[in-house]
C-alpha positions as CSV (number, residue, x, y, z in Angstrom):
1,M,3.7,24.8,17.8
2,S,6.2,26.1,15.3
3,D,6.1,25.1,11.6
4,R,9.3,23.2,12.1
5,Q,7.9,21.2,15.0
6,E,4.8,20.5,13.0
7,R,6.9,19.2,10.1
8,Q,8.9,17.1,12.4
9,Q,5.7,15.6,13.8
10,V,4.4,14.9,10.4
11,A,7.7,13.3,9.3
12,A,7.7,11.1,12.4
13,A,4.1,10.0,11.8
14,A,4.9,9.2,8.2
15,E,7.9,7.1,9.3
16,R,5.8,5.2,11.8
17,L,3.1,4.6,9.3
18,S,5.6,3.5,6.7
19,G,7.0,0.9,9.1
20,L,3.5,-0.4,9.8
21,V,2.7,-0.6,6.0
22,L,5.9,-2.6,5.5
23,D,4.8,-4.9,8.3
24,G,1.5,-5.4,6.6
25,V,3.2,-6.3,3.3
26,V,5.6,-8.7,5.1
27,E,2.7,-10.5,6.8
28,T,0.6,-10.6,3.6
29,L,3.6,-12.3,1.9
30,A,4.1,-14.7,4.8
31,Q,0.4,-15.6,5.3
32,R,-0.8,-15.4,1.7
33,S,-4.0,-14.0,3.1
34,S,-6.0,-10.8,2.8
35,D,-6.3,-10.6,6.5
36,P,-2.9,-8.9,7.3
37,G,-3.8,-6.0,4.9
38,R,-7.1,-5.5,6.7
39,H,-5.5,-5.9,10.1
40,Y,-2.7,-3.4,9.6
41,V,-4.9,-0.9,7.9
42,G,-7.4,-1.1,10.7
43,M,-4.6,-0.7,13.2
44,I,-3.0,2.2,11.4
45,T,-6.1,4.2,10.6
46,G,-8.2,3.4,13.6
47,G,-11.2,2.9,11.3
48,G,-12.9,6.0,12.7
49,D,-14.3,9.1,11.0
50,S,-12.5,11.7,13.1
51,E,-10.4,14.4,11.4
52,E,-7.2,12.6,12.7
53,D,-8.4,9.2,11.3
54,R,-9.1,10.8,7.9
55,A,-5.7,12.5,7.9
56,T,-4.0,9.2,8.7
57,E,-6.0,7.4,6.0
58,L,-4.9,10.0,3.5
59,M,-1.3,9.7,4.5
60,V,-1.4,5.9,4.2
61,T,-3.0,6.2,0.8
62,L,-0.2,8.6,-0.3
63,I,2.4,6.2,1.0
64,L,1.0,3.2,-0.8
65,V,0.4,5.0,-4.1
66,R,3.9,6.5,-4.0
67,W,5.5,3.2,-3.3
68,L,3.5,1.4,-6.1
69,S,4.5,4.3,-8.4
70,V,8.2,4.0,-7.4
71,A,8.1,0.2,-7.9
72,R,6.4,0.7,-11.3
73,E,9.4,2.7,-12.5
74,Q,11.6,-0.3,-11.7
75,I,9.5,-2.9,-13.5
76,V,10.5,-3.5,-17.1
77,E,7.0,-4.8,-18.1
78,P,4.9,-2.0,-19.7
79,D,1.8,-3.2,-17.9
80,P,2.4,-5.2,-14.7
81,V,-1.2,-5.1,-13.6
82,D,-2.3,-8.5,-15.0
83,A,0.7,-10.2,-13.3
84,V,0.0,-8.5,-10.0
85,L,-3.7,-9.3,-10.2
86,D,-2.9,-12.9,-11.1
87,W,-0.7,-13.1,-8.0
88,I,-3.4,-11.7,-5.8
89,R,-5.9,-14.2,-7.3
90,D,-3.6,-17.1,-6.7
91,A,-2.4,-16.1,-3.3
92,L,-5.5,-14.4,-1.8
93,G,-8.5,-15.3,-3.9
94,P,-10.4,-14.0,-6.9
95,R,-12.6,-11.6,-5.0
96,Y,-9.5,-9.8,-3.8
97,A,-8.0,-9.6,-7.2
98,A,-11.3,-8.1,-8.5
99,R,-11.2,-5.4,-5.8
100,A,-7.5,-4.7,-6.4
101,R,-8.2,-4.1,-10.1
102,Y,-10.0,-0.8,-9.2
103,T,-7.0,0.5,-7.4
104,S,-4.3,-0.7,-9.8
105,G,-3.8,2.7,-11.4
106,P,-0.5,3.5,-9.7
107,L,1.0,0.4,-11.6
108,L,0.1,2.0,-14.9
109,S,0.9,5.7,-14.7
110,E,0.7,8.8,-12.6
111,D,-2.5,9.9,-14.3
112,N,-4.1,6.6,-13.5
113,A,-2.9,6.7,-9.9
114,A,-5.0,9.9,-9.3
115,D,-8.1,8.1,-10.6
116,I,-8.2,5.5,-7.8
117,M,-9.8,7.9,-5.2
118,Q,-13.1,7.6,-7.0
119,Y,-13.3,4.0,-5.8
120,R,-12.6,4.7,-2.1
121,A,-16.3,4.7,-1.1
122,A,-17.2,1.7,-3.2
123,L,-14.4,-0.4,-1.9
124,G,-14.9,0.8,1.7
125,G,-12.7,-1.2,4.1
126,D,-10.9,-2.9,1.2
127,F,-9.7,0.3,-0.4
128,L,-6.3,0.6,1.5
129,P,-5.8,-3.2,1.9
130,S,-6.2,-3.6,-1.9
131,L,-3.2,-1.3,-2.3
132,M,-1.3,-3.3,0.3
133,W,-2.1,-6.6,-1.5
134,Q,-0.7,-5.1,-4.7
135,L,2.4,-4.0,-3.0
136,A,2.9,-7.5,-1.6
137,A,2.5,-8.9,-5.1
138,V,5.0,-6.4,-6.5
139,V,7.5,-7.4,-3.9
140,D,7.0,-11.1,-4.5
141,L,7.0,-10.8,-8.3
142,Y,9.6,-8.1,-8.9
143,G,11.6,-8.0,-5.7
144,K,11.9,-11.8,-5.4
145,G,9.9,-11.6,-2.2
146,D,12.5,-9.5,-0.4
147,I,11.0,-6.6,1.5
148,E,14.5,-5.0,1.5
149,W,14.1,-4.5,-2.2
150,L,11.1,-2.3,-1.6
151,R,12.6,-0.6,1.4
152,S,15.7,0.4,-0.6
153,L,13.5,1.7,-3.5
154,V,11.4,4.0,-1.3
155,G,13.8,4.8,1.6
156,A,11.5,3.2,4.1
157,P,12.4,2.7,7.8
158,E,13.2,-0.7,9.4
159,R,10.3,-2.9,10.3
160,A,8.3,-1.8,13.4
161,G,7.8,-5.3,14.7
């Protein structure tokens, strides 16, 4: 396979994953539940430990961190973390807000975004969903609940479903 073909495959995979992440955010907003985040992450990553599963998990992590960082740049509040965690607490429950606090670095700064990887093992299956829950909160709080706001910020594809 040529470098060009490989880049095209990676780009296509990133677009497909981005669409599924958007679907997970939309469903989290609609259901006000932690379940869609877990469901979509499980569907996306496969939950396995193969090289492909780990690569997919890394790509999804990068997508979520980038989107939270892009959204942070649009938020006028200097520290939106408390508002986002309050939303998660009210909509999903206090235990999910507590988990999301560990991965809230992208909402503060680029330097803090890099620090979240140290919590991957501790949060286990809630690591990626916690980022998705935060993204749902950001869309609701700062994008008036409109997924198109996020899509336009990050240049994401249309919803997969």
